[in-house]
C-alpha positions in Angstrom: 84.3 143.8 65.2 85.9 146.1 67.5 90.0 146.0 68.0 91.1 143.7 71.0 94.0 145.7 73.1 96.4 142.9 74.0 99.2 144.6 74.2 101.6 143.4 76.6 99.9 140.1 77.4 102.0 137.0 76.8 101.3 134.6 73.9 100.0 131.7 76.5 97.2 134.0 77.8 96.5 136.0 74.4 96.0 132.8 72.8 94.0 131.4 74.8 91.8 134.1 75.5 91.1 136.1 72.0 89.4 133.5 71.0 87.0 132.9 73.6 86.7 137.0 73.7 85.9 136.6 69.9 83.0 134.4 70.9 81.7 136.7 73.7 81.6 139.5 70.9 79.4 137.4 69.0 76.7 137.2 71.7 75.3 140.4 72.3 77.7 143.2 71.2 75.6 146.1 72.0 75.4 145.3 75.6 78.9 144.8 76.1 80.6 147.4 77.9 83.9 146.2 78.5 86.3 142.9 79.2 89.1 142.8 81.7 91.5 140.3 82.1 92.2 140.0 86.0 94.6 138.1 88.2 97.4 135.6 87.9 97.3 135.9 84.1 98.7 139.5 84.3 101.6 138.4 86.6 104.7 136.6 86.6 103.1 133.9 88.8 101.4 132.7 86.0 101.7 128.6 84.8 100.7 127.8 81.8 100.2 124.3 82.8 98.6 125.3 85.8 97.0 128.5 85.8 93.5 129.6 85.2 92.7 133.0 82.7 90.2 135.1 84.7 88.1 137.9 83.5 85.5 140.6 84.0 82.7 140.9 81.5 81.0 144.2 82.4 77.6 144.2 80.5 75.7 147.9 80.3 72.4 146.0 81.8 72.4 142.5 83.3 70.8 140.3 80.7 70.0 136.5 81.1 69.8 135.6 77.6 73.7 136.4 77.5 74.4 134.2 80.5 72.2 131.3 78.5 74.6 132.5 75.5 77.4 132.2 77.4 77.0 128.9 79.5 77.6 126.6 76.7 81.2 127.9 76.4 82.2 127.2 79.4 82.8 123.6 78.8 85.0 124.5 75.8 87.3 126.9 77.1 87.4 124.8 80.3 89.8 122.8 79.1 92.0 125.3 77.5 92.3 127.1 81.0 89.9 129.8 80.5 87.7 130.1 83.7 84.1 131.2 83.8 84.1 135.2 83.8 82.8 137.0 86.2 79.5 139.0 85.0 78.8 142.1 86.4 77.3 145.7 85.4 78.6 149.2 86.2 75.8 149.5 88.6 76.7 146.3 90.3 80.5 147.4 90.7 79.5 151.1 92.1 77.1 149.4 95.1 79.6 146.4 95.7 82.6 148.3 96.3 81.8 148.2 99.9 80.6 144.6 100.3 83.8 143.0 98.2 86.3 145.6 99.0 89.2 143.2 98.5 88.5 141.7 95.7 87.6 145.1 93.8 90.8 146.1 95.1 93.0 143.1 93.5 90.7 144.0 90.1 92.0 147.6 90.4 95.4 146.6 91.2 96.2 144.1 88.6 94.0 144.1 85.6 93.9 144.7 81.6 91.2 145.9 79.7 91.0 144.7 76.5 87.9 146.5 75.0 85.6 148.9 76.2 85.8 151.4 79.0 88.6 151.0 81.8 85.8 150.7 84.3 88.4 149.2 87.2 91.5 151.8 87.1 89.0 154.2 88.5 87.7 152.8 91.6 87.0 154.1 95.0 87.4 151.8 97.5 87.2 153.1 101.4 90.1 151.7 103.5 87.5 150.9 106.5 85.8 148.7 104.1 88.7 146.6 103.2 89.9 146.3 107.1 86.5 145.1 107.8 86.4 142.7 105.2 90.0 141.9 106.0 89.4 141.0 110.0 86.4 139.0 108.5 88.2 136.7 106.5 91.1 136.4 108.8 88.5 135.1 111.8 87.2 132.8 108.7 90.2 131.1 108.1 91.1 130.7 111.7 88.0 128.6 112.0 88.5 126.7 108.6 92.0 125.8 109.8 90.6 124.3 112.9 87.9 122.4 111.6 90.0 121.2 108.5 92.6 120.1 111.0 90.5 117.9 113.0 88.4 116.5 110.6 91.8 115.4 108.8 93.8 114.0 111.8 95.4 110.9 111.1 95.1 111.4 107.2 98.0 113.0 105.1 96.6 113.3 101.9 93.5 114.7 103.4 95.3 117.3 105.8 97.3 118.3 102.7 94.4 119.0 100.8 92.4 120.8 103.4 96.0 122.9 103.9 96.3 123.6 100.0 92.9 124.6 99.7 92.9 127.2 102.8 95.9 129.1 101.1 92.8 130.5 98.4 92.4 134.0 99.3 95.8 135.1 101.4 97.7 136.9 98.4 94.4 139.3 97.7 94.1 139.8 101.4 97.9 140.4 102.0 97.8 143.1 99.0 94.8 144.7 100.8 96.3 145.0 104.1 100.0 145.9 102.7 98.1 148.7 100.9 96.3 149.9 104.4 99.9 149.7 106.1 100.8 152.6 103.9 102.6 151.3 100.6 101.7 150.4 97.3 101.5 146.5 97.5 103.1 144.5 95.1 102.1 141.8 92.2 104.5 138.9 92.5 103.3 136.5 95.2 107.0 136.5 96.7 107.3 139.9 97.0 103.7 140.1 98.5 104.8 137.8 101.7 108.4 139.5 101.8 106.6 142.8 102.0 104.6 141.6 104.2 107.1 141.0 106.5 109.1 143.5 106.2 106.3 145.5 107.2 105.2 143.6 110.2 107.9 141.6 111.2 105.7 138.6 110.8 107.2 135.5 109.6 105.6 134.8 106.2 107.4 132.4 104.9 105.2 129.9 105.7 102.2 131.3 103.7 104.9 130.9 100.3 105.5 127.1 101.2 102.0 126.7 101.7 101.5 128.2 97.9 104.0 125.6 96.7 102.2 123.1 98.8 98.8 124.3 96.7 101.0 123.7 93.6 102.4 120.5 94.1 105.6 121.4 93.9 106.4 120.5 97.4 105.4 116.9 99.6 105.3 116.8 102.8 105.4 113.8 105.7 102.7 113.7 108.4 105.4 115.0 111.0 105.9 117.7 108.7 102.5 119.0 107.5 101.5 119.0 111.4 104.6 121.6 112.0 103.2 123.6 109.2 100.0 123.5 110.1 101.0 124.9 113.8 103.3 127.6 111.8 100.4 128.3 109.6 97.5 129.2 112.4 100.2 131.2 114.2 101.1 133.2 111.5 97.7 133.8 110.5 96.5 134.9 114.0 99.5 137.2 114.1 98.2 139.0 111.1 94.8 139.0 112.6 95.7 141.1 115.5 97.4 143.1 112.8 94.0 144.1 111.3 93.0 144.3 114.3 95.0 146.7 115.5 94.6 148.8 112.5 92.9 152.3 112.7 91.1 153.3 109.2 
């Protein structure tokens, strides 16, 4: 079995991911191009009780037999906080950089290659594609926020749930915006929102509070949730204007 490169990975992650990787390599090792850990498991934001471990498996060629082999492992490892990996091929990555530029930008920024070729470091992602997806994401989130607020009026728990769900995807987008504004984006979530505020003069503290709400580290009354929604919506709107004014 090929040696795994887990140097620098914290024990809470390596101990949980190693058996998963070893099981994957039993599937069809000849068709495996590489395995990469991505996302929060590599950052100071990782919480061993609540954070999932996310990964990307790159196959030389897409093989549905491998997918069928992998499926039964989902239940076993989901209980251990290991999320189902994204399955890709080099060709898929090459032809998808213009479609999912934010996602691939964040993979490039935050990844660790456990075995095989590091295909993510050298990704060339065009700024115009990043800007376009940022614009689309913001406009989608504004619609989602309006609809979520309307559908949860009067129900504190439902509104809290809607707001918690909506923050997903903001941090990867914020990193992309920071990059478009000319600075290397931080990895840690707190540093991301602080840097964005410094570069845009937009008060971004509300986004960090929403992350606390999602992690269930913050409990709010209905009045507080309503005030949070207003700040959150206005902040998102202002970021949308920044994106619209960008020249890429």
